[in-house]
C-alpha positions as CSV (number, residue, x, y, z in Angstrom):
1,M,-6.1,-22.5,-7.4
2,S,-5.0,-21.0,-4.1
3,R,-7.3,-21.1,-1.1
4,G,-8.4,-17.9,0.7
5,P,-7.8,-17.2,4.3
6,S,-9.3,-19.8,6.7
7,V,-11.7,-19.0,9.5
8,K,-8.8,-19.3,12.0
9,D,-6.6,-17.0,9.8
10,N,-9.4,-14.4,9.8
11,R,-9.9,-14.7,13.6
12,L,-6.1,-14.3,14.2
13,S,-6.1,-11.2,12.0
14,A,-9.1,-9.8,13.9
15,I,-7.4,-10.3,17.2
16,R,-4.2,-8.6,16.0
17,H,-6.2,-5.6,14.7
18,Y,-8.3,-5.4,17.9
19,L,-5.2,-5.4,20.1
20,F,-3.5,-2.8,17.8
21,E,-6.5,-0.5,18.4
22,K,-6.8,-1.2,22.1
23,T,-3.1,-1.9,22.9
24,S,-4.1,-4.4,25.5
25,A,-7.3,-6.2,26.5
26,S,-8.7,-8.9,28.7
27,I,-9.4,-12.4,27.3
28,H,-13.1,-11.8,27.8
29,E,-13.0,-8.5,25.8
30,I,-11.1,-10.2,23.0
31,A,-13.5,-13.1,22.9
32,E,-16.5,-10.8,22.7
33,A,-14.9,-8.7,20.0
34,V,-14.1,-11.6,17.7
35,G,-17.1,-13.8,18.5
36,A,-15.1,-16.8,19.8
37,S,-15.1,-18.9,22.9
38,L,-12.6,-18.3,25.7
39,P,-10.7,-21.6,25.1
40,T,-10.4,-20.7,21.4
41,V,-9.1,-17.3,22.2
42,R,-6.6,-18.8,24.6
43,R,-5.3,-21.1,21.9
44,D,-5.2,-18.2,19.4
45,L,-3.2,-16.0,21.8
46,L,-0.7,-18.8,22.3
47,T,-0.3,-19.0,18.5
48,L,0.1,-15.2,18.1
49,E,2.6,-15.1,21.0
50,T,4.6,-17.8,19.3
51,E,4.6,-15.7,16.1
52,G,5.8,-12.7,18.1
53,A,2.6,-10.8,17.4
54,V,1.3,-10.4,21.0
55,H,2.5,-10.8,24.6
56,R,0.1,-12.7,26.9
57,T,-0.6,-11.1,30.2
58,H,-2.4,-12.3,33.3
59,G,-6.0,-12.6,32.0
60,G,-5.4,-11.1,28.6
61,A,-2.8,-9.9,26.1
62,R,-1.2,-6.8,24.6
63,I,0.2,-6.1,21.1
64,A,3.9,-6.7,20.7
65,D,5.8,-3.5,19.7
66,S,7.0,-4.9,16.3
67,A,3.6,-6.4,15.5
68,G,2.0,-3.0,16.1
69,I,3.8,-1.6,13.1
70,E,2.7,-4.5,10.9
71,A,-0.9,-4.2,12.2
72,A,-0.9,-0.5,11.5
73,F,0.1,-1.1,7.9
74,E,-2.6,-3.8,7.6
75,V,-5.2,-1.4,8.9
76,R,-4.2,1.3,6.5
77,E,-4.2,-1.1,3.6
78,Q,-7.9,-2.0,4.4
79,T,-8.9,1.6,4.6
80,C,-10.9,2.5,1.4
81,I,-9.9,-0.9,0.1
82,A,-12.4,-1.0,-2.8
83,A,-11.1,2.3,-4.2
84,K,-7.5,1.1,-3.8
85,R,-8.2,-2.1,-5.6
86,A,-9.9,-0.3,-8.5
87,I,-7.1,2.2,-8.8
88,G,-4.5,-0.6,-8.7
89,L,-6.4,-2.5,-11.4
90,A,-6.4,0.6,-13.7
91,A,-2.7,1.2,-13.1
92,Y,-1.9,-2.4,-13.9
93,A,-3.6,-2.0,-17.2
94,D,-1.0,0.6,-18.2
95,L,1.8,-2.0,-17.9
96,R,3.4,-3.6,-20.9
97,P,5.8,-6.6,-21.2
98,D,9.5,-5.8,-20.6
99,M,8.9,-2.4,-19.0
100,S,11.1,-1.1,-16.2
101,V,8.7,-0.1,-13.4
102,F,9.2,1.6,-10.0
103,L,6.6,0.8,-7.4
104,A,6.9,3.3,-4.5
105,A,5.9,2.7,-0.9
106,G,2.2,2.9,-0.1
107,T,-0.9,0.8,0.4
108,T,-2.5,1.9,-2.9
109,V,0.7,1.2,-5.0
110,L,0.8,-2.2,-3.2
111,Q,-2.4,-3.1,-5.0
112,V,-0.5,-2.8,-8.3
113,A,2.0,-5.4,-7.0
114,R,-0.9,-7.7,-6.0
115,R,-2.3,-7.4,-9.6
116,I,1.1,-8.3,-11.0
117,R,1.3,-11.3,-8.8
118,M,-2.2,-12.4,-9.9
119,N,-1.4,-12.0,-13.7
120,P,2.4,-11.8,-14.1
121,L,4.1,-9.9,-16.9
122,P,7.8,-10.0,-17.8
123,L,8.9,-6.8,-15.9
124,S,11.8,-5.3,-14.2
125,V,10.4,-4.0,-11.0
126,F,12.2,-1.6,-8.6
127,T,10.9,-0.6,-5.3
128,N,11.7,0.9,-1.9
129,C,8.9,-1.0,-0.2
130,L,9.4,-4.2,1.6
131,A,5.8,-5.2,1.3
132,V,5.9,-4.8,-2.5
133,A,9.1,-6.9,-2.7
134,Q,7.5,-9.6,-0.6
135,V,4.4,-9.8,-2.7
136,L,6.5,-10.1,-5.9
137,T,8.9,-12.7,-4.6
138,D,9.4,-15.8,-6.7
139,I,7.3,-14.8,-9.7
140,R,8.6,-16.1,-13.0
141,D,9.8,-13.3,-15.4
142,V,9.4,-10.6,-12.8
143,Q,12.8,-9.3,-11.7
144,V,12.6,-7.4,-8.4
145,T,15.3,-4.9,-7.2
146,L,14.9,-3.5,-3.7
147,L,16.7,-0.2,-2.9
148,G,19.0,-0.1,0.1
149,G,19.0,2.5,2.8
150,R,17.4,3.4,6.1
151,L,14.2,1.4,7.0
152,R,11.2,3.5,7.9
153,S,9.1,1.2,10.0
154,R,5.7,2.9,9.6
155,N,5.3,1.8,6.0
156,A,8.1,-0.7,5.7
157,S,10.0,1.5,3.2
158,V,13.6,2.2,2.5
159,L,14.8,5.8,2.5
160,G,17.8,8.0,2.8
161,A,21.0,8.9,1.0
162,L,21.9,5.4,-0.1
163,A,18.5,4.9,-1.7
164,E,18.8,8.3,-3.4
165,S,22.2,7.5,-4.8
166,M,20.9,4.2,-6.2
167,L,18.2,6.1,-8.1
168,E,20.9,8.3,-9.8
169,R,22.0,5.2,-11.7
170,L,18.5,4.0,-12.8
171,W,15.9,5.0,-15.3
172,F,12.2,3.8,-15.4
173,D,9.6,3.6,-18.0
174,Q,6.9,4.0,-15.4
175,L,6.7,5.2,-11.8
176,F,3.6,4.5,-9.7
177,L,3.7,6.9,-6.7
178,G,1.3,7.2,-3.8
179,A,0.5,10.1,-1.5
180,S,-0.2,10.5,2.2
181,T,-2.4,13.5,1.2
182,V,-3.1,15.9,-1.6
183,G,-3.3,19.4,-0.1
184,D,-5.7,22.1,-1.2
185,D,-2.8,23.6,-3.1
186,G,-2.9,20.7,-5.5
187,C,0.4,19.2,-4.2
188,T,1.1,15.7,-2.8
189,Y,2.4,15.5,0.7
190,T,4.0,12.8,3.0
191,M,4.7,12.6,6.7
192,D,8.5,12.0,6.4
193,E,11.1,14.4,5.1
194,D,13.4,11.7,3.7
195,E,10.4,10.1,1.9
196,A,9.5,13.4,0.3
197,R,13.0,13.9,-1.0
198,L,13.2,10.3,-2.3
199,N,9.9,10.6,-4.0
200,E,11.0,13.8,-5.7
201,K,14.1,12.0,-7.0
202,M,12.0,9.1,-8.3
203,I,10.0,11.5,-10.5
204,T,13.2,12.8,-12.2
205,R,14.2,9.2,-13.0
206,A,11.0,8.1,-14.7
207,A,9.7,8.7,-18.3
208,R,6.1,8.7,-16.9
209,T,4.8,9.2,-13.4
210,T,1.4,8.2,-12.3
211,V,0.1,9.2,-8.8
212,L,-2.3,6.7,-7.2
213,A,-4.6,8.3,-4.6
214,D,-8.2,7.6,-3.6
215,A,-10.6,10.5,-3.0
216,S,-10.2,10.4,0.8
217,K,-6.6,11.7,0.4
218,F,-7.7,15.0,-1.1
219,G,-8.0,18.0,1.2
220,P,-5.9,17.5,4.3
221,R,-2.3,18.4,4.2
222,A,0.6,16.4,5.7
223,T,4.0,18.0,6.6
224,Y,6.3,17.6,3.7
225,K,5.5,18.5,0.1
226,V,6.5,16.2,-2.7
227,T,5.2,17.5,-6.0
228,P,2.4,19.5,-7.6
229,L,-0.1,17.6,-9.6
230,D,0.5,19.3,-12.9
231,E,1.2,18.6,-16.6
232,R,4.1,16.3,-15.8
233,L,2.0,13.8,-14.0
234,D,-0.9,11.4,-14.5
235,L,-3.3,10.7,-11.7
236,I,-5.6,7.7,-11.1
237,T,-8.3,8.3,-8.4
238,D,-11.8,7.0,-7.7
239,D,-15.0,8.5,-9.1
240,S,-16.1,9.9,-5.7
241,L,-13.6,12.8,-6.1
242,S,-15.5,16.0,-6.2
243,V,-16.1,18.0,-9.4
244,A,-14.3,21.0,-7.9
245,W,-11.2,18.9,-7.4
246,L,-11.4,17.5,-11.0
247,E,-11.7,21.0,-12.4
248,K,-8.7,22.2,-10.3
249,L,-6.6,19.3,-11.6
250,D,-7.7,20.0,-15.1
251,R,-6.6,23.6,-14.8
252,A,-3.2,22.5,-13.5
253,G,-2.8,20.3,-16.6
254,C,-2.8,17.0,-14.6
255,R,-4.1,14.1,-16.7
256,T,-6.7,12.5,-14.4
257,R,-8.6,9.3,-14.7
258,T,-11.4,8.3,-12.4
259,V,-12.4,4.7,-11.8
260,G,-15.5,3.1,-10.4
261,L,-15.4,1.0,-7.2
262,D,-17.3,-2.1,-8.5
263,V,-14.3,-4.0,-9.9
264,D,-15.0,-7.5,-8.4
265,E,-16.4,-8.8,-11.7
266,A,-13.6,-7.3,-13.7
267,I,-11.0,-8.9,-11.4
268,K,-12.8,-12.3,-11.7
269,Q,-12.9,-12.1,-15.5
270,D,-9.3,-11.0,-15.7
271,G,-8.1,-13.8,-13.4
272,N,-10.0,-16.4,-15.4
273,A,-8.4,-15.1,-18.6
274,A,-4.9,-15.5,-17.2
């Protein structure tokens, strides 16, 4: 049985996140924020600097440029984490042995990868997300293929013409697709034009597409439209989504499932059964 994060691991993560939010801070500010002594924080900053996560300054530290990207992804993953885990658990339940599955980039889809790692199935997994590929590394009977192309640092995803051309030669039983937002027009949106185009291409290469989006994603609109939520798609969201939205999705023909957020016991039982 694997151990969870240690007290030190949690403290190092807290320091990274604090410096990501503040960009830079004095050692006294960091110590107060994480509830640790000054000598402990000094040792932690030395560890983080060795890892390339921070740069120590006179009397404090600042986040390293590359670490800011990683920390930003970690912060987004923890946003609405209970909903994302519940959605990921429901999506995992749709998988069957020997399926060909595409896991697109995104922090909610990443929860599906974490479920596969917890309870492996024989699968062929394709992805354009470095975080997904990393989570699924060295799992018996799970074959992972990472698309090639241009790296988008914000969400550690691979995009561009090369990735699109690879999709032309592939076919998937199941695509799990995230969304930056779902606009009031009932369409999914993303912040990157190349990502929108690649996501559109993914949909044409899958027998079934399921969009994974928690209720907080509904309403605001990002820049680039990907796809309407209509009769071609399934959607898994959490049960805090409004009745008005559920009715709108039903009128559009989208097959929508809502999940509750209290999944700790279900995860525990599922893990014990594995």
